MOPAC internal coordinates of N, CA, C and O (Angstrom, degrees):
PM7 1SCF
backbone

  N    0.0000 0     0.00 0     0.00 0    0    0    0
  C    1.4546 1     0.00 0     0.00 0    1    0    0
  C    1.5252 1   109.09 1     0.00 0    2    1    0
  O    1.2310 1   120.70 1   -48.58 1    3    2    1
  N    1.3176 1   116.27 1   131.42 1    3    2    1
  C    1.4621 1   119.88 1   176.96 1    5    3    2
  C    1.5200 1   109.35 1  -112.98 1    6    5    3
  O    1.2310 1   121.72 1   -44.89 1    7    6    5
  N    1.2871 1   114.32 1   135.11 1    7    6    5
  C    1.4671 1   120.72 1   179.11 1    9    7    6
  C    1.5142 1   107.51 1  -106.27 1   10    9    7
  O    1.2310 1   119.78 1   -45.09 1   11   10    9
  N    1.3392 1   118.03 1   134.91 1   11   10    9
  C    1.4619 1   118.65 1   178.74 1   13   11   10
  C    1.5228 1   110.50 1   -61.65 1   14   13   11
  O    1.2310 1   120.30 1   -32.01 1   15   14   13
  N    1.3134 1   117.04 1   147.99 1   15   14   13
  C    1.4707 1   119.42 1   179.81 1   17   15   14
  C    1.5293 1   110.92 1   -58.57 1   18   17   15
  O    1.2310 1   121.25 1   -29.74 1   19   18   17
  N    1.3029 1   115.22 1   150.26 1   19   18   17
  C    1.4673 1   121.00 1  -179.74 1   21   19   18
  C    1.5221 1   110.77 1   -58.64 1   22   21   19
  O    1.2310 1   119.92 1   146.60 1   23   22   21
  N    1.3288 1   117.76 1   -33.40 1   23   22   21
  C    1.4507 1   121.03 1  -179.21 1   25   23   22
  C    1.5268 1   111.19 1   -58.35 1   26   25   23
  O    1.2310 1   120.47 1   145.40 1   27   26   25
  N    1.3170 1   116.71 1   -34.60 1   27   26   25
  C    1.4593 1   119.77 1   179.94 1   29   27   26
  C    1.5163 1   110.62 1   -64.61 1   30   29   27
  O    1.2310 1   120.79 1   137.37 1   31   30   29
  N    1.3200 1   116.09 1   -42.63 1   31   30   29
  C    1.4628 1   119.04 1   178.51 1   33   31   30
  C    1.5216 1   111.38 1   -65.44 1   34   33   31
  O    1.2310 1   120.33 1   142.30 1   35   34   33
  N    1.3392 1   116.97 1   -37.70 1   35   34   33
  C    1.4627 1   119.97 1   176.05 1   37   35   34
  C    1.5263 1   110.86 1   -64.79 1   38   37   35
  O    1.2310 1   120.53 1   140.87 1   39   38   37
  N    1.3191 1   116.58 1   -39.13 1   39   38   37
  C    1.4585 1   121.12 1   178.30 1   41   39   38
  C    1.5240 1   111.13 1   -63.31 1   42   41   39
  O    1.2310 1   120.66 1   143.65 1   43   42   41
  N    1.3103 1   116.35 1   -36.35 1   43   42   41
  C    1.4696 1   120.78 1   179.39 1   45   43   42
  C    1.5238 1   112.12 1   -64.19 1   46   45   43
  O    1.2310 1   120.38 1   157.70 1   47   46   45
  N    1.3152 1   116.89 1   -22.30 1   47   46   45
  C    1.4688 1   119.55 1   177.36 1   49   47   46
  C    1.5270 1   111.56 1   -62.05 1   50   49   47
  O    1.2310 1   120.56 1   156.23 1   51   50   49
  N    1.3265 1   116.54 1   -23.77 1   51   50   49
  C    1.4678 1   121.06 1  -178.52 1   53   51   50
  C    1.5256 1   112.75 1   -77.46 1   54   53   51
  O    1.2310 1   120.34 1   164.58 1   55   54   53
  N    1.3219 1   116.95 1   -15.42 1   55   54   53
  C    1.4641 1   121.05 1  -178.06 1   57   55   54
  C    1.5229 1   108.70 1   -82.19 1   58   57   55
  O    1.2310 1   120.20 1   -51.22 1   59   58   57
  N    1.3275 1   117.23 1   128.78 1   59   58   57
  C    1.4713 1   119.72 1  -179.53 1   61   59   58
  C    1.5262 1   111.29 1   -64.77 1   62   61   59
  O    1.2310 1   121.13 1   -26.60 1   63   62   61
  N    1.3201 1   115.44 1   153.40 1   63   62   61
  C    1.4628 1   120.85 1   177.93 1   65   63   62
  C    1.5254 1   109.72 1   -59.93 1   66   65   63
  O    1.2310 1   120.84 1   -35.60 1   67   66   65
  N    1.3068 1   116.00 1   144.40 1   67   66   65
  C    1.4603 1   120.94 1   178.84 1   69   67   66
  C    1.5081 1   110.68 1   151.96 1   70   69   67
  O    1.2310 1   121.27 1    11.89 1   71   70   69
  N    1.3365 1   115.17 1  -168.11 1   71   70   69
  C    1.4682 1   121.11 1  -176.46 1   73   71   70
  C    1.5251 1   112.86 1   -59.29 1   74   73   71
  O    1.2310 1   120.64 1   138.07 1   75   74   73
  N    1.3314 1   116.38 1   -41.93 1   75   74   73
  C    1.4657 1   119.91 1  -178.98 1   77   75   74
  C    1.5262 1   110.41 1   -60.30 1   78   77   75
  O    1.2310 1   120.50 1   130.69 1   79   78   77
  N    1.3148 1   116.66 1   -49.31 1   79   78   77
  C    1.4602 1   120.32 1  -178.83 1   81   79   78
  C    1.5304 1   111.13 1   -64.29 1   82   81   79
  O    1.2310 1   120.30 1   142.45 1   83   82   81
  N    1.3325 1   117.03 1   -37.55 1   83   82   81
  C    1.4642 1   120.16 1   177.41 1   85   83   82
  C    1.5207 1   111.21 1   -61.52 1   86   85   83
  O    1.2310 1   120.41 1   136.46 1   87   86   85
  N    1.3300 1   116.82 1   -43.54 1   87   86   85
  C    1.4736 1   120.77 1   179.29 1   89   87   86
  C    1.5272 1   111.22 1   -65.12 1   90   89   87
  O    1.2310 1   120.53 1   141.01 1   91   90   89
  N    1.3266 1   116.60 1   -38.99 1   91   90   89
  C    1.4653 1   120.06 1   178.31 1   93   91   90
  C    1.5262 1   110.31 1   -64.95 1   94   93   91
  O    1.2310 1   120.26 1   136.97 1   95   94   93
  N    1.3217 1   117.10 1   -43.03 1   95   94   93
  C    1.4693 1   120.92 1   177.37 1   97   95   94
  C    1.5341 1   110.68 1   -59.75 1   98   97   95
  O    1.2310 1   120.77 1   134.97 1   99   98   97
  N    1.3294 1   116.14 1   -45.03 1   99   98   97
  C    1.4666 1   119.75 1   179.00 1  101   99   98
  C    1.5211 1   111.18 1   -61.18 1  102  101   99
  O    1.2310 1   120.54 1   136.92 1  103  102  101
  N    1.3162 1   116.58 1   -43.08 1  103  102  101
  C    1.4618 1   120.99 1   179.48 1  105  103  102
  C    1.5285 1   110.29 1   -63.15 1  106  105  103
  O    1.2310 1   120.04 1   136.11 1  107  106  105
  N    1.3209 1   117.53 1   -43.89 1  107  106  105
  C    1.4597 1   120.76 1   177.93 1  109  107  106
  C    1.5243 1   112.01 1   -60.48 1  110  109  107
  O    1.2310 1   120.41 1   137.93 1  111  110  109
  N    1.3246 1   116.82 1   -42.07 1  111  110  109
  C    1.4665 1   120.37 1   178.05 1  113  111  110
  C    1.5223 1   111.15 1   -60.73 1  114  113  111
  O    1.2310 1   120.97 1   136.04 1  115  114  113
  N    1.3502 1   115.74 1   -43.96 1  115  114  113
  C    1.4713 1   119.33 1   179.53 1  117  115  114
  C    1.5234 1   110.57 1   -64.60 1  118  117  115
  O    1.2310 1   120.12 1   138.71 1  119  118  117
  N    1.3255 1   117.37 1   -41.29 1  119  118  117
  C    1.4591 1   120.66 1  -178.70 1  121  119  118
  C    1.5283 1   111.08 1   -66.40 1  122  121  119
  O    1.2310 1   120.44 1   141.63 1  123  122  121
  N    1.3252 1   116.76 1   -38.37 1  123  122  121
  C    1.4628 1   120.37 1  -179.96 1  125  123  122
  C    1.5232 1   112.34 1   -69.10 1  126  125  123
  O    1.2310 1   120.46 1   146.33 1  127  126  125
  N    1.3236 1   116.73 1   -33.67 1  127  126  125
  C    1.4577 1   119.79 1  -176.94 1  129  127  126
  C    1.5219 1   112.96 1   -88.81 1  130  129  127
  O    1.2310 1   119.81 1   169.50 1  131  130  129
  N    1.3135 1   117.97 1   -10.50 1  131  130  129
  C    1.4617 1   122.36 1  -178.75 1  133  131  130
  C    1.5188 1   110.37 1   -77.29 1  134  133  131
  O    1.2310 1   120.75 1   -44.51 1  135  134  133
  N    1.3367 1   116.18 1   135.49 1  135  134  133
  C    1.4609 1   120.65 1   178.97 1  137  135  134
  C    1.5174 1   112.02 1   -88.05 1  138  137  135
  O    1.2310 1   120.38 1   160.46 1  139  138  137
  N    1.2876 1   116.87 1   -19.54 1  139  138  137
  C    1.4589 1   120.23 1   177.43 1  141  139  138
  C    1.5146 1   108.68 1  -139.29 1  142  141  139
  O    1.2310 1   121.69 1   -16.08 1  143  142  141
  N    1.3162 1   114.38 1   163.92 1  143  142  141
  C    1.4596 1   119.87 1  -177.15 1  145  143  142
  C    1.5209 1   110.03 1   -72.52 1  146  145  143
  O    1.2310 1   120.95 1   -66.89 1  147  146  145
  N    1.3006 1   115.79 1   113.11 1  147  146  145
  C    1.4624 1   121.08 1   178.28 1  149  147  146
  C    1.5159 1   109.63 1  -108.08 1  150  149  147
  O    1.2310 1   120.94 1   -50.38 1  151  150  149
  N    1.3081 1   115.81 1   129.62 1  151  150  149
  C    1.4538 1   119.02 1   174.79 1  153  151  150
  C    1.5105 1   108.73 1   -79.81 1  154  153  151
  O    1.2310 1   120.94 1   -43.26 1  155  154  153
  N    1.3029 1   115.81 1   136.74 1  155  154  153
  C    1.4576 1   121.18 1   179.09 1  157  155  154
  C    1.5170 1   108.10 1  -122.56 1  158  157  155
  O    1.2310 1   121.19 1   -22.53 1  159  158  157
  N    1.3132 1   115.33 1   157.47 1  159  158  157
  C    1.4596 1   118.23 1   175.24 1  161  159  158
  C    1.5198 1   108.92 1   -70.65 1  162  161  159
  O    1.2310 1   121.12 1   -18.45 1  163  162  161
  N    1.3231 1   115.46 1   161.55 1  163  162  161
  C    1.4589 1   120.67 1  -179.59 1  165  163  162
  C    1.5218 1   110.10 1   -59.83 1  166  165  163
  O    1.2310 1   121.43 1   -36.33 1  167  166  165
  N    1.3090 1   114.87 1   143.67 1  167  166  165
  C    1.4564 1   121.26 1   173.64 1  169  167  166
  C    1.5216 1   105.21 1   -98.54 1  170  169  167
  O    1.2310 1   121.03 1   -68.04 1  171  170  169
  N    1.3225 1   115.64 1   111.96 1  171  170  169
  C    1.4588 1   122.08 1  -169.07 1  173  171  170
  C    1.5265 1   113.31 1   -49.76 1  174  173  171
  O    1.2310 1   119.71 1   129.14 1  175  174  173
  N    1.3164 1   118.15 1   -50.86 1  175  174  173
  C    1.4720 1   120.37 1  -174.71 1  177  175  174
  C    1.5235 1   111.28 1   -65.80 1  178  177  175
  O    1.2310 1   120.06 1   142.35 1  179  178  177
  N    1.3324 1   117.49 1   -37.65 1  179  178  177
  C    1.4713 1   120.53 1   178.30 1  181  179  178
  C    1.5173 1   109.60 1   -69.66 1  182  181  179
  O    1.2310 1   120.32 1   136.03 1  183  182  181
  N    1.3281 1   116.99 1   -43.97 1  183  182  181
  C    1.4525 1   121.42 1  -179.56 1  185  183  182
  C    1.5316 1   111.27 1   -61.46 1  186  185  183
  O    1.2310 1   120.34 1   135.54 1  187  186  185
  N    1.3324 1   116.95 1   -44.46 1  187  186  185
  C    1.4646 1   120.50 1   179.31 1  189  187  186
  C    1.5259 1   111.01 1   -63.12 1  190  189  187
  O    1.2310 1   120.83 1   139.14 1  191  190  189
  N    1.3310 1   116.02 1   -40.86 1  191  190  189
  C    1.4667 1   120.59 1   178.68 1  193  191  190
  C    1.5350 1   109.96 1   -62.05 1  194  193  191
  O    1.2310 1   120.62 1   132.97 1  195  194  193
  N    1.3239 1   116.42 1   -47.03 1  195  194  193
  C    1.4662 1   120.14 1  -178.86 1  197  195  194
  C    1.5257 1   111.32 1   -62.56 1  198  197  195
  O    1.2310 1   120.16 1   136.71 1  199  198  197
  N    1.3261 1   117.31 1   -43.29 1  199  198  197
  C    1.4653 1   120.23 1   178.55 1  201  199  198
  C    1.5221 1   111.01 1   -61.79 1  202  201  199
  O    1.2310 1   120.42 1   137.83 1  203  202  201
  N    1.3322 1   116.81 1   -42.17 1  203  202  201
  C    1.4622 1   120.84 1   179.39 1  205  203  202
  C    1.5331 1   110.70 1   -63.15 1  206  205  203
  O    1.2310 1   120.34 1   136.76 1  207  206  205
  N    1.3178 1   116.96 1   -43.24 1  207  206  205
  C    1.4635 1   120.97 1  -179.62 1  209  207  206
  C    1.5261 1   111.67 1   -67.86 1  210  209  207
  O    1.2310 1   120.17 1   141.22 1  211  210  209
  N    1.3176 1   117.27 1   -38.78 1  211  210  209
  C    1.4672 1   120.68 1   177.62 1  213  211  210
  C    1.5205 1   109.96 1   -64.90 1  214  213  211
  O    1.2310 1   119.93 1   135.64 1  215  214  213
  N    1.3334 1   117.74 1   -44.36 1  215  214  213
  C    1.4669 1   121.24 1   177.16 1  217  215  214
  C    1.5227 1   110.63 1   -59.55 1  218  217  215
  O    1.2310 1   120.63 1   136.77 1  219  218  217
  N    1.3290 1   116.40 1   -43.23 1  219  218  217
  C    1.4605 1   120.79 1   179.79 1  221  219  218
  C    1.5341 1   110.40 1   -62.28 1  222  221  219
  O    1.2310 1   120.38 1   135.73 1  223  222  221
  N    1.3240 1   116.88 1   -44.27 1  223  222  221
  C    1.4619 1   121.28 1  -179.97 1  225  223  222
  C    1.5347 1   110.85 1   -64.32 1  226  225  223
  O    1.2310 1   120.24 1   139.02 1  227  226  225
  N    1.3304 1   117.15 1   -40.98 1  227  226  225
  C    1.4658 1   120.55 1   178.78 1  229  227  226
  C    1.5191 1   110.83 1   -64.07 1  230  229  227
  O    1.2310 1   120.15 1   137.37 1  231  230  229
  N    1.3340 1   117.31 1   -42.63 1  231  230  229
  C    1.4655 1   120.78 1   177.70 1  233  231  230
  C    1.5256 1   110.75 1   -61.91 1  234  233  231
  O    1.2310 1   120.57 1   137.93 1  235  234  233
  N    1.3143 1   116.52 1   -42.07 1  235  234  233
  C    1.4616 1   121.09 1   178.94 1  237  235  234
  C    1.5337 1   110.64 1   -63.29 1  238  237  235
  O    1.2310 1   120.32 1   137.10 1  239  238  237
  N    1.3259 1   117.00 1   -42.90 1  239  238  237
  C    1.4690 1   120.49 1   179.06 1  241  239  238
  C    1.5207 1   111.33 1   -61.82 1  242  241  239
  O    1.2310 1   120.56 1   143.34 1  243  242  241
  N    1.3312 1   116.53 1   -36.66 1  243  242  241
  C    1.4645 1   119.73 1   177.98 1  245  243  242
  C    1.5146 1   110.69 1   -62.50 1  246  245  243
  O    1.2310 1   119.56 1   140.92 1  247  246  245
  N    1.3244 1   118.45 1   -39.08 1  247  246  245
  C    1.4656 1   120.07 1   178.30 1  249  247  246
  C    1.5127 1   110.64 1   -68.01 1  250  249  247
  O    1.2310 1   119.89 1   144.50 1  251  250  249
  N    1.3361 1   117.81 1   -35.50 1  251  250  249
  C    1.4564 1   119.84 1   177.96 1  253  251  250
  C    1.5183 1   110.43 1   -64.57 1  254  253  251
  O    1.2310 1   120.35 1   136.41 1  255  254  253
  N    1.3270 1   116.95 1   -43.59 1  255  254  253
  C    1.4561 1   120.35 1   179.15 1  257  255  254
  C    1.5245 1   110.57 1   -61.25 1  258  257  255
  O    1.2310 1   120.55 1   138.88 1  259  258  257
  N    1.3358 1   116.56 1   -41.12 1  259  258  257
  C    1.4617 1   120.15 1   179.36 1  261  259  258
  C    1.5236 1   110.03 1   -66.47 1  262  261  259
  O    1.2310 1   119.80 1   138.62 1  263  262  261
  N    1.3217 1   117.99 1   -41.38 1  263  262  261
  C    1.4624 1   120.83 1   178.29 1  265  263  262
  C    1.5119 1   110.77 1   -63.13 1  266  265  263
  O    1.2310 1   120.07 1   138.98 1  267  266  265
  N    1.3266 1   117.47 1   -41.02 1  267  266  265
  C    1.4549 1   120.03 1   179.26 1  269  267  266
  C    1.5238 1   110.20 1   -65.87 1  270  269  267
  O    1.2310 1   120.18 1   140.15 1  271  270  269
  N    1.3186 1   117.26 1   -39.85 1  271  270  269
  C    1.4566 1   120.95 1   177.90 1  273  271  270
  C    1.5194 1   110.02 1   -63.34 1  274  273  271
  O    1.2310 1   120.23 1   134.26 1  275  274  273
  N    1.3308 1   117.17 1   -45.74 1  275  274  273
  C    1.4593 1   121.00 1   177.99 1  277  275  274
  C    1.5255 1   110.68 1   -60.08 1  278  277  275
  O    1.2310 1   120.52 1   139.42 1  279  278  277
  N    1.3111 1   116.60 1   -40.58 1  279  278  277
  C    1.4611 1   120.84 1   179.85 1  281  279  278
  C    1.5264 1   110.10 1   -62.17 1  282  281  279
  O    1.2310 1   119.96 1   137.79 1  283  282  281
  N    1.3107 1   117.69 1   -42.21 1  283  282  281
  C    1.4642 1   121.39 1   178.40 1  285  283  282
  C    1.5202 1   110.37 1   -62.85 1  286  285  283
  O    1.2310 1   120.34 1   136.81 1  287  286  285
  N    1.3265 1   116.96 1   -43.19 1  287  286  285
  C    1.4633 1   121.35 1   179.74 1  289  287  286
  C    1.5272 1   109.96 1   -63.04 1  290  289  287
  O    1.2310 1   120.26 1   132.05 1  291  290  289
  N    1.3283 1   117.11 1   -47.95 1  291  290  289
  C    1.4651 1   121.04 1  -179.14 1  293  291  290
  C    1.5253 1   111.15 1   -64.56 1  294  293  291
  O    1.2310 1   120.27 1   143.10 1  295  294  293
  N    1.3096 1   117.09 1   -36.90 1  295  294  293
  C    1.4575 1   120.91 1   177.39 1  297  295  294
  C    1.5240 1   110.01 1   -63.25 1  298  297  295
  O    1.2310 1   120.19 1   138.31 1  299  298  297
  N    1.3112 1   117.25 1   -41.69 1  299  298  297
  C    1.4611 1   121.37 1   179.39 1  301  299  298
  C    1.5332 1   110.14 1   -64.65 1  302  301  299
  O    1.2310 1   120.09 1   135.23 1  303  302  301
  N    1.3211 1   117.43 1   -44.77 1  303  302  301
  C    1.4663 1   121.18 1   178.52 1  305  303  302
  C    1.5183 1   109.92 1   -61.05 1  306  305  303
  O    1.2310 1   120.02 1   135.34 1  307  306  305
  N    1.3203 1   117.57 1   -44.66 1  307  306  305
  C    1.4673 1   121.93 1   179.93 1  309  307  306
  C    1.5249 1   110.53 1   -59.18 1  310  309  307
  O    1.2310 1   120.39 1   135.99 1  311  310  309
  N    1.3154 1   116.87 1   -44.01 1  311  310  309
  C    1.4671 1   120.12 1   179.87 1  313  311  310
  C    1.5348 1   111.68 1   -64.70 1  314  313  311
  O    1.2310 1   121.04 1   141.01 1  315  314  313
  N    1.3300 1   115.61 1   -38.99 1  315  314  313
  C    1.4657 1   119.39 1   178.55 1  317  315  314
  C    1.5226 1   111.00 1   -65.24 1  318  317  315
  O    1.2310 1   120.56 1   139.35 1  319  318  317
  N    1.3195 1   116.53 1   -40.65 1  319  318  317
  C    1.4721 1   120.34 1   177.88 1  321  319  318
  C    1.5230 1   109.74 1   -64.07 1  322  321  319
  O    1.2310 1   119.89 1   137.10 1  323  322  321
  N    1.3160 1   117.81 1   -42.90 1  323  322  321
  C    1.4629 1   120.55 1   177.97 1  325  323  322
  C    1.5265 1   111.53 1   -60.52 1  326  325  323
  O    1.2310 1   120.58 1   138.66 1  327  326  325
  N    1.3249 1   116.50 1   -41.34 1  327  326  325
  C    1.4670 1   119.63 1   178.59 1  329  327  326
  C    1.5254 1   111.15 1   -61.11 1  330  329  327
  O    1.2310 1   120.70 1   136.83 1  331  330  329
  N    1.3325 1   116.28 1   -43.17 1  331  330  329
  C    1.4602 1   119.87 1   179.97 1  333  331  330
  C    1.5243 1   111.33 1   -65.12 1  334  333  331
  O    1.2310 1   120.53 1   139.74 1  335  334  333
  N    1.3124 1   116.59 1   -40.26 1  335  334  333
  C    1.4595 1   120.62 1  -177.67 1  337  335  334
  C    1.5284 1   110.94 1   -71.15 1  338  337  335
  O    1.2310 1   120.22 1   138.47 1  339  338  337
  N    1.3120 1   117.18 1   -41.53 1  339  338  337
  C    1.4617 1   120.70 1  -173.30 1  341  339  338
  C    1.5244 1   113.76 1   -91.12 1  342  341  339
  O    1.2310 1   118.84 1   166.49 1  343  342  341
  N    1.2932 1   119.82 1   -13.51 1  343  342  341
  C    1.4759 1   119.26 1  -177.96 1  345  343  342
  C    1.4567 1   110.58 1  -104.55 1  346  345  343
  O    1.2310 1   120.10 1   180.00 1  347  346  345

């Protein structure tokens, strides 16, 4: 029997009450009481939530990459301006 790490249960505290949290609680209960690893079909509400969060994280990462690229460009321009002014 495998028990999910305590950190997972603490993380679940961040999820607001509702259908999603109820499904997660049910899944945790089944996982804790299972003696062997059983594959289950996808739980629609959990799957949709995970997909939405992954999409959100990917979109956020794209903005970080763009910001870092812009920072590199601006840094290069700043250095070129300094060279012109000081040389």
